C-alpha positions as CSV (number, residue, x, y, z in Angstrom):
1,M,110.7,95.0,116.8
2,N,107.3,93.5,117.5
3,I,104.9,91.7,115.1
4,P,102.8,94.7,114.2
5,N,105.9,96.7,113.4
6,L,107.2,93.8,111.3
7,I,103.9,93.8,109.4
8,T,104.3,97.5,108.8
9,T,107.8,97.1,107.5
10,A,106.6,94.2,105.3
11,R,104.0,96.6,103.9
12,L,106.8,98.9,102.7
13,V,108.6,96.0,101.0
14,I,105.4,94.8,99.4
15,T,104.6,98.3,98.2
16,A,108.0,98.5,96.6
17,L,107.2,95.3,94.8
18,V,104.0,96.8,93.5
19,F,105.9,99.7,92.0
20,V,108.5,97.3,90.5
21,C,105.8,95.2,88.8
22,L,104.1,98.3,87.4
23,Q,107.4,99.8,86.2
24,V,108.5,96.6,84.6
25,G,105.1,96.2,83.0
26,M,105.4,99.7,81.6
27,S,108.8,99.0,80.2
28,W,107.8,95.7,78.6
29,P,104.2,96.1,77.4
30,D,103.9,92.4,76.4
31,R,104.3,91.6,80.1
32,L,102.0,94.3,81.4
33,Q,98.8,92.3,81.9
34,P,100.3,89.6,84.1
35,L,102.5,92.0,86.0
36,A,99.6,94.4,86.6
37,W,97.6,91.5,88.1
38,V,100.6,90.6,90.3
39,A,100.8,94.3,91.3
40,F,97.0,94.2,92.1
41,G,97.4,91.1,94.3
42,L,100.4,92.6,96.1
43,F,98.5,95.9,96.6
44,L,95.6,94.0,98.2
45,I,98.0,92.2,100.6
46,A,99.6,95.5,101.4
47,A,96.2,97.2,102.0
48,F,95.1,94.4,104.3
49,T,98.3,94.7,106.3
50,D,97.2,98.3,107.1
51,F,94.3,96.9,109.0
52,L,96.2,94.0,110.5
53,D,99.1,95.8,112.0
54,G,96.9,98.4,113.7
55,Y,94.5,95.8,115.0
56,L,97.2,93.6,116.5
57,A,99.1,96.6,118.0
58,R,95.9,97.7,119.8
59,K,94.8,94.2,120.7
60,W,98.2,93.1,122.1
61,N,99.0,96.6,123.6
62,L,102.1,96.9,121.4
63,V,101.6,100.5,120.2
64,T,105.1,102.0,119.7
65,A,106.7,105.2,118.6
66,F,108.0,103.4,115.5
67,G,104.6,102.2,114.7
68,R,103.0,105.6,115.2
69,V,105.4,107.0,112.6
70,A,105.9,104.0,110.2
71,D,102.3,103.0,109.9
72,P,101.0,106.2,108.4
73,F,104.2,106.6,106.4
74,A,103.7,103.2,104.8
75,D,100.0,104.1,104.1
76,K,101.0,107.3,102.4
77,I,103.7,105.6,100.3
78,L,101.3,102.8,99.3
79,I,98.5,105.2,98.1
80,T,100.4,108.2,96.7
81,G,103.2,106.0,95.2
82,S,100.6,103.8,93.5
83,L,98.7,106.8,92.2
84,V,101.9,108.3,90.8
85,M,102.8,105.0,89.1
86,L,99.4,104.7,87.6
87,L,99.6,108.1,86.0
88,Q,101.9,106.5,83.3
89,F,99.1,104.1,82.1
90,P,96.6,105.2,79.5
91,A,94.0,102.7,80.9
92,A,94.2,104.3,84.4
93,M,94.1,107.8,82.9
94,Q,90.6,107.1,81.6
95,V,89.6,107.8,85.2
96,L,92.7,109.1,87.1
97,T,93.8,112.8,86.7
98,G,96.9,114.5,87.7
99,W,95.1,117.1,89.8
100,Y,93.4,114.3,91.8
101,V,96.9,112.9,92.6
102,V,98.1,116.4,93.6
103,V,95.0,116.8,95.9
104,V,95.8,113.5,97.6
105,I,99.4,114.2,98.1
106,A,98.7,117.8,99.3
107,R,96.3,116.4,101.9
108,E,98.9,113.9,103.1
109,F,101.5,116.6,103.5
110,L,99.0,118.8,105.4
111,V,97.8,116.1,107.7
112,T,101.4,115.1,108.5
113,A,102.3,118.6,109.2
114,V,99.3,119.3,111.4
115,R,99.8,116.0,113.3
116,G,103.5,116.9,113.9
117,V,102.5,120.4,115.3
118,V,99.7,119.0,117.5
119,E,101.8,116.2,118.9
120,A,104.7,118.5,119.5
121,S,102.4,120.5,121.7
122,G,102.0,117.4,123.8
123,Q,98.6,116.2,122.6
124,A,97.8,112.9,120.9
125,F,96.4,113.2,117.4
126,P,95.4,109.8,116.2
127,A,93.7,109.0,112.9
128,D,90.0,109.4,113.0
129,R,87.1,107.5,111.3
130,L,87.0,109.9,108.3
131,G,90.7,109.3,107.7
132,K,90.1,105.5,107.8
133,Y,87.2,105.8,105.5
134,K,89.3,107.9,103.1
135,M,92.0,105.1,103.2
136,V,89.5,102.5,102.3
137,A,88.0,104.6,99.4
138,Q,91.5,105.3,98.1
139,C,92.4,101.6,98.3
140,W,89.2,100.7,96.4
141,T,90.1,103.3,93.7
142,V,93.7,102.2,93.3
143,G,92.7,98.6,93.2
144,A,90.1,99.2,90.5
145,L,92.5,101.3,88.5
146,M,95.0,98.4,88.6
147,T,92.5,96.0,87.2
148,M,91.9,98.5,84.3
149,V,95.7,98.5,83.7
150,A,95.6,94.7,83.8
151,G,93.2,94.8,80.8
152,T,89.7,94.5,82.2
153,D,87.1,97.2,82.0
154,I,84.6,95.5,84.3
155,W,85.8,97.6,87.2
156,H,85.7,100.9,85.4
157,W,82.5,101.9,87.3
158,A,84.3,101.0,90.6
159,A,87.2,103.2,89.6
160,V,85.0,106.1,88.8
161,A,82.8,105.7,92.0
162,G,85.9,105.3,94.1
163,Y,87.6,108.3,92.5
164,W,84.8,110.7,93.4
165,V,84.1,109.2,96.9
166,S,87.8,109.2,97.8
167,L,88.2,112.7,96.5
168,L,85.4,113.9,98.7
169,L,86.7,112.0,101.7
170,T,90.3,113.2,101.1
171,V,89.2,116.9,101.1
172,V,86.7,116.6,104.0
173,S,89.0,114.5,106.2
174,G,91.9,116.9,105.6
175,A,89.7,119.9,106.6
176,N,88.4,117.9,109.6
177,Y,92.0,117.4,110.8
178,V,92.7,121.1,110.5
179,Y,89.4,121.9,112.3
180,K,90.3,119.4,115.1
181,A,93.7,121.1,115.5
182,R,92.4,124.6,115.4
183,Q,93.3,125.3,119.1
184,V,96.9,124.6,118.5
185,L,97.1,126.0,114.9
186,F,95.1,129.1,115.3
187,G,94.7,129.6,119.1
188,G,91.0,128.8,118.7
189,A,90.3,131.4,116.1
190,L,88.2,129.0,114.0
């Protein structure tokens, strides 16, 4: 277990703490505001570790099979889990919709399946820039929604903008992955 992999593993633990804070806040509304701010802070740390583990793994040449699986898994849990948790808060539901969450989750299933098929054929299929931009936009959106749950509306505009930008990038990046994998998936039919 190297340092980038430990950071990835820590992201999963931090993500679980985000969910605990949100769930406890939902169960005890009088504690929601401070717990939502804690969840927001933990979410920012987890989002930063997404950049850090990949950067260190490439810089130190420590890319491993575990990291190639665990890093995108941790990202998917962080984003999709946070979105699912946020669906229970009326403040977040001012912006967040169930169908948006379904689109995000469906895209993650699709990309994971496509990546698995392509890599099983012996080809590397790393994340691309659109996927990275999508992750940044989703982190922006989730963070802004958490501040709304914490009781501030000053980031409402950021949540709305992030919602639409991340939705566009989610769909476009998912279609881009399918397009890039067309040779393996369709025998070049596209």
